[in-house]
C-alpha positions in Angstrom: -14.3 -3.1 -5.2 -13.4 0.3 -3.8 -14.7 1.1 -0.3 -15.7 4.6 -1.3 -17.2 5.3 2.1 -13.9 4.6 3.8 -12.0 6.7 1.3 -14.3 9.7 1.8 -14.1 9.3 5.6 -10.3 9.3 5.5 -10.1 12.4 3.3 -12.7 14.3 5.4 -10.9 13.4 8.7 -7.3 13.7 7.6 -7.2 15.5 4.3 -5.5 12.7 2.5 -4.9 9.0 2.7 -1.1 9.5 3.2 -1.7 11.8 6.2 -4.2 9.3 7.6 -1.7 6.5 7.3 0.9 8.5 9.1 -1.4 9.5 11.9 -3.0 6.1 12.3 0.4 4.4 12.1 -0.8 2.1 9.4 1.4 1.7 6.3 -0.1 3.7 3.4 0.1 0.7 1.1 -1.8 -1.4 3.6 -4.4 1.4 4.0 -4.7 1.5 0.2 -5.4 -2.2 0.1 -8.2 -1.7 2.6 -9.7 1.1 0.5 -9.5 -0.9 -2.7 -10.8 -4.1 -1.2 -7.7 -6.1 -1.7 -7.4 -7.0 2.0 -9.3 -6.6 5.2 -7.9 -5.1 8.4 -7.2 -7.3 11.4 -9.2 -6.6 14.5 -6.6 -4.1 15.9 -6.4 -2.1 12.6 -10.2 -2.2 12.4 -10.5 -0.8 15.9 -8.0 2.0 15.1 -10.0 3.0 12.0 -13.4 2.7 13.8 -12.2 5.0 16.6 -10.6 7.5 14.2 -13.5 7.6 11.8 -16.5 7.0 14.1 -17.8 4.0 12.0 -16.9 0.5 11.1 -16.4 0.3 7.3 -15.8 -3.4 7.3 -18.8 -5.5 8.0 -18.4 -9.2 8.7 -20.8 -10.1 5.9 -19.4 -7.6 3.4 -22.6 -5.6 3.2 -21.2 -2.1 3.7 -20.4 0.2 6.5 -21.8 -0.3 9.9 -22.3 2.6 12.4 -20.4 1.9 15.5 
């Protein structure tokens, strides 16, 4: 399932997912997997995204974004 909140936050902050990947130093293909729900970020990647976007979009229970 697409993590639409994450996708919107990336576009609002960086203008595109490709620019976000470059600035966050996360491969674009990996970031795309996160957005499309094919994989979850590790703790380091999750922290990078949380700091850059101001929210945690990967809850432990899978119940949506968590303010953080």
